[in-house]
C-alpha positions as CSV (number, residue, x, y, z in Angstrom):
1,M,151.3,-81.4,3.6
2,N,151.2,-84.7,5.5
3,E,150.6,-87.9,3.7
4,I,146.8,-88.2,3.0
5,K,145.9,-91.9,4.1
6,L,142.1,-91.2,4.4
7,L,140.0,-89.2,2.4
8,V,136.7,-88.2,3.9
9,L,134.0,-86.7,1.3
10,D,130.7,-85.1,1.9
11,M,128.1,-86.2,-0.9
12,D,125.8,-83.3,-1.7
13,G,127.5,-80.2,-3.2
14,T,131.0,-81.9,-3.0
15,S,131.4,-85.3,-4.6
16,Y,127.8,-85.4,-5.7
17,H,125.3,-83.3,-7.6
18,K,123.0,-81.6,-4.9
19,M,120.4,-84.3,-4.3
20,G,121.6,-86.3,-7.1
21,N,123.9,-88.7,-8.3
22,I,127.9,-88.7,-8.1
23,I,129.8,-86.3,-10.6
24,E,131.2,-88.8,-13.2
25,S,134.5,-87.0,-13.5
26,N,135.0,-87.9,-9.7
27,I,134.9,-91.6,-10.3
28,K,138.1,-92.6,-11.6
29,P,140.3,-90.5,-9.6
30,L,138.7,-91.9,-6.6
31,Q,139.0,-95.5,-7.8
32,D,142.9,-94.8,-8.6
33,A,143.3,-93.4,-5.2
34,I,141.9,-96.6,-3.5
35,K,144.1,-98.5,-5.7
36,T,147.1,-96.8,-4.3
37,G,146.2,-97.7,-1.0
38,T,144.3,-94.6,0.4
39,K,141.2,-95.0,2.2
40,V,137.9,-93.2,0.9
41,A,134.9,-92.8,3.1
42,F,131.7,-90.7,2.3
43,V,130.0,-88.9,5.1
44,T,126.7,-87.5,4.4
45,G,123.6,-86.1,5.8
46,R,121.7,-88.5,3.4
47,P,120.2,-91.8,4.7
48,V,122.6,-94.7,4.0
49,L,120.2,-96.6,1.8
50,A,119.2,-93.4,-0.5
51,K,119.3,-94.8,-4.0
52,P,121.5,-92.3,-5.6
53,N,124.5,-93.1,-3.2
54,N,125.0,-96.1,-5.4
55,L,128.7,-96.5,-4.3
56,K,128.9,-100.3,-5.1
57,A,128.0,-99.7,-8.9
58,H,130.9,-97.2,-8.9
59,N,133.4,-99.7,-7.4
60,L,133.9,-97.3,-4.6
61,A,133.0,-99.7,-1.8
62,E,135.2,-102.6,-2.6
63,E,138.1,-102.0,0.0
64,N,135.9,-99.9,2.2
65,A,132.3,-100.8,2.4
66,I,131.4,-98.4,5.2
67,L,129.0,-95.4,4.6
68,I,128.4,-92.9,7.3
69,G,124.9,-91.3,6.8
70,C,122.5,-88.8,8.4
71,N,125.6,-86.7,9.8
72,S,127.1,-89.7,11.7
73,G,123.6,-90.6,13.3
74,C,124.2,-94.1,11.3
75,I,127.2,-96.0,10.6
76,Y,126.3,-98.8,8.0
77,D,128.3,-101.4,6.4
78,L,127.1,-101.8,2.8
79,N,128.4,-105.6,2.5
80,T,126.7,-107.0,5.5
81,E,124.1,-104.6,5.4
82,K,124.2,-103.7,9.3
83,V,124.4,-100.8,11.3
84,L,127.5,-100.6,12.9
85,K,126.9,-97.4,15.2
86,S,123.7,-95.9,15.9
87,S,123.5,-92.7,17.5
88,P,119.9,-91.5,17.4
89,I,117.8,-88.7,19.0
90,K,115.6,-90.4,21.5
91,S,111.9,-90.7,21.1
92,D,111.3,-88.6,24.2
93,Q,113.2,-85.3,22.9
94,A,111.9,-86.2,19.3
95,K,108.3,-85.9,20.5
96,Q,109.0,-82.6,22.2
97,L,110.3,-81.2,18.6
98,F,107.2,-82.5,16.9
99,E,104.8,-80.7,19.5
100,E,106.8,-77.7,19.0
101,V,105.9,-77.3,15.5
102,K,102.3,-78.1,15.5
103,N,100.2,-75.6,13.9
104,T,103.3,-73.6,12.4
105,D,104.6,-73.5,8.9
106,T,107.5,-75.7,10.0
107,I,107.8,-79.2,8.8
108,L,109.7,-81.9,10.5
109,W,111.0,-84.9,8.7
110,G,112.4,-87.6,10.9
111,Y,114.4,-90.6,9.7
112,V,113.5,-93.4,12.1
113,D,116.3,-95.9,13.0
114,D,114.8,-98.7,11.5
115,L,115.9,-97.2,8.0
116,N,112.3,-97.9,6.8
117,T,110.3,-95.3,8.4
118,V,110.0,-91.7,8.1
119,I,107.8,-89.5,10.5
120,L,106.4,-86.3,9.1
121,S,104.9,-83.5,11.4
122,R,102.0,-82.9,8.9
123,K,101.0,-83.9,5.5
124,V,102.9,-82.1,2.7
125,N,101.0,-82.9,-0.2
126,D,98.2,-80.1,0.3
127,V,101.1,-77.4,0.5
128,Y,103.4,-77.8,-2.2
129,N,107.2,-78.0,-0.6
130,E,110.0,-78.3,-3.0
131,E,112.4,-79.2,-0.3
132,C,110.3,-82.2,0.8
133,H,109.8,-83.2,-2.9
134,W,113.4,-83.5,-3.4
135,E,114.3,-85.1,0.0
136,G,111.7,-87.9,-1.2
137,R,114.0,-89.1,-3.8
138,F,116.3,-90.5,-0.8
139,F,113.7,-92.6,0.7
140,D,111.3,-95.3,-0.7
141,G,109.9,-96.6,2.6
142,E,106.8,-95.7,4.8
143,Y,105.7,-92.4,5.7
144,L,103.8,-91.8,8.8
145,I,102.0,-88.5,10.0
146,Y,102.8,-87.4,13.6
147,E,99.2,-87.1,14.6
148,D,98.1,-90.7,13.8
149,V,101.1,-92.1,16.0
150,K,101.7,-89.3,18.7
151,D,99.6,-91.6,21.1
152,N,102.1,-94.5,20.6
153,F,105.5,-92.6,19.9
154,N,108.2,-95.0,20.6
155,F,110.5,-93.7,17.5
156,D,114.2,-93.0,17.6
157,F,115.6,-91.1,14.9
158,F,119.0,-91.1,13.0
159,K,118.3,-87.5,11.9
160,I,115.4,-84.7,11.8
161,L,115.2,-82.3,9.0
162,G,113.5,-79.2,9.7
163,F,111.9,-77.3,6.6
164,N,110.4,-73.6,6.6
165,G,112.0,-73.2,10.1
166,N,113.8,-70.1,11.3
167,Y,117.0,-69.4,13.4
168,D,114.9,-68.6,16.5
169,L,113.2,-72.0,16.4
170,Y,116.5,-73.8,15.9
171,E,118.4,-72.1,18.2
172,K,115.7,-73.0,21.0
173,F,116.1,-76.6,19.9
174,E,119.7,-76.4,20.3
175,K,119.7,-74.6,23.7
176,E,116.7,-76.4,25.4
177,F,117.4,-80.0,23.9
178,N,121.2,-79.6,23.7
179,L,120.7,-81.1,20.1
180,N,123.0,-80.6,17.3
181,I,121.8,-78.3,14.6
182,A,123.5,-77.4,11.2
183,T,121.7,-74.8,8.8
184,N,122.9,-72.9,5.8
185,D,120.1,-70.6,5.6
186,G,118.0,-70.8,8.9
187,K,115.2,-72.1,6.9
188,I,116.4,-75.7,6.6
189,A,118.2,-77.4,9.3
190,E,119.6,-80.9,10.1
191,I,119.0,-82.1,13.6
192,N,121.1,-84.6,15.2
193,A,121.6,-86.1,18.6
194,P,123.7,-84.4,21.2
195,G,127.5,-84.5,20.1
196,I,126.5,-86.3,16.7
197,N,127.8,-84.5,13.7
198,K,130.7,-85.2,11.2
199,K,133.4,-84.4,13.5
200,F,132.2,-87.7,15.3
201,A,132.5,-89.5,11.9
202,I,136.1,-88.4,11.7
203,D,137.2,-89.8,15.0
204,W,135.2,-93.0,14.5
205,L,136.8,-93.7,11.2
206,S,140.2,-92.4,12.6
207,E,140.0,-95.3,15.2
208,Y,138.5,-97.8,12.9
209,F,141.1,-97.6,10.4
210,N,143.9,-96.6,13.1
211,I,145.0,-93.6,11.0
212,P,146.0,-90.6,13.0
213,L,143.9,-87.1,12.4
214,E,146.9,-85.6,10.9
215,N,147.0,-87.9,7.7
216,I,143.1,-87.6,7.3
217,A,141.7,-85.0,4.5
218,A,138.1,-84.0,4.7
219,M,136.2,-81.9,1.9
220,G,132.7,-80.5,2.2
221,D,130.6,-77.5,1.3
222,G,128.0,-77.1,3.8
223,M,127.8,-75.9,7.5
224,N,127.2,-79.5,8.4
225,D,130.4,-80.3,6.9
226,L,132.2,-77.6,9.3
227,P,132.8,-79.9,12.1
228,M,135.0,-82.4,10.1
229,I,136.7,-79.7,8.0
230,E,138.0,-78.3,11.4
231,H,138.8,-81.4,13.0
232,A,140.7,-83.3,10.3
233,G,144.2,-82.8,9.6
234,I,143.6,-81.4,6.2
235,G,140.5,-79.7,5.8
236,V,139.3,-78.8,2.0
237,A,137.1,-76.3,0.6
238,L,135.8,-76.0,-2.9
239,K,134.4,-72.9,-4.7
240,N,130.9,-73.7,-3.7
241,S,131.8,-74.1,-0.2
242,E,130.1,-71.9,2.5
243,P,132.2,-68.8,3.5
244,K,133.0,-70.3,7.1
245,I,134.2,-73.5,5.4
246,K,136.7,-71.7,3.1
247,E,138.0,-69.5,6.2
248,V,138.9,-72.7,8.2
249,A,140.1,-75.1,5.4
250,Q,143.8,-75.5,4.8
251,V,143.3,-76.4,1.2
252,Y,141.1,-74.5,-1.3
253,I,140.1,-76.1,-4.8
254,D,138.9,-73.0,-7.1
255,K,136.2,-75.3,-9.0
256,E,132.5,-76.0,-8.2
257,N,131.5,-79.4,-7.5
258,T,130.0,-79.8,-10.7
259,E,133.3,-79.1,-12.3
260,G,135.2,-81.7,-10.5
261,A,136.5,-80.4,-7.7
262,V,137.0,-83.6,-5.8
263,A,138.7,-85.1,-8.9
264,E,141.1,-81.9,-9.0
265,F,142.3,-82.5,-5.3
266,V,142.7,-86.3,-5.5
267,N,144.7,-85.8,-8.7
268,K,146.8,-83.1,-7.3
269,Y,147.3,-83.9,-3.5
270,I,146.9,-88.1,-3.7
271,L,147.8,-89.2,-7.1
272,N,150.5,-86.3,-7.6
273,K,149.5,-85.9,-11.0
């Protein structure tokens, strides 16, 4: 195996608990890897300012303060608190998506590129939606309802989430609007601008750090991770990864994320323990 000079990690279901905090057993191995000179970067579907990310508190942003959120829709410098690269869904396309789901059970949740606003296709407090409840842990800003802003709709979005959708709807979004769609179950989908996915993050990081693809390892569990697992020189799957991830990965770690799969990989393949 080639030397790993950059380790790219998904958060939810990989290095972190799903919708939660980092898995404690991963922290020290990652800190030790950074001390040896290995770059560590996190590429996530989460918004960059989500409180559970908390990279600075774990000393995982000292050498590299970059966090790539919303599946590469937003590349953010944690030290300067500035967006380094923005790749949003433009407002005209986004409005068509919101119009498409009117009078349906599907809920759209859009992260606006100002980092402080979410647009919802409809109110969700009148119908209990567990997924929206958990997503709310990632955002403390202003929530707006589409019907209230549709006449002055000038919002661009780092990412739009679909809840209670279906494969036919997401396939239509993909084909008609050329959007990037990632879904594990056909119900919840992550929607990004054309060409924007975690492969984009790998290429951006490769250029930024001047590290060839063959020296980059990427580890993830969900279908939004598939582009980076396929593209990185060393793709890594874990026990709870989607079957397709396991098919394309060069390395398999036979542990769940909660069992410290990331720590296992770092200890074996970077720290040589």
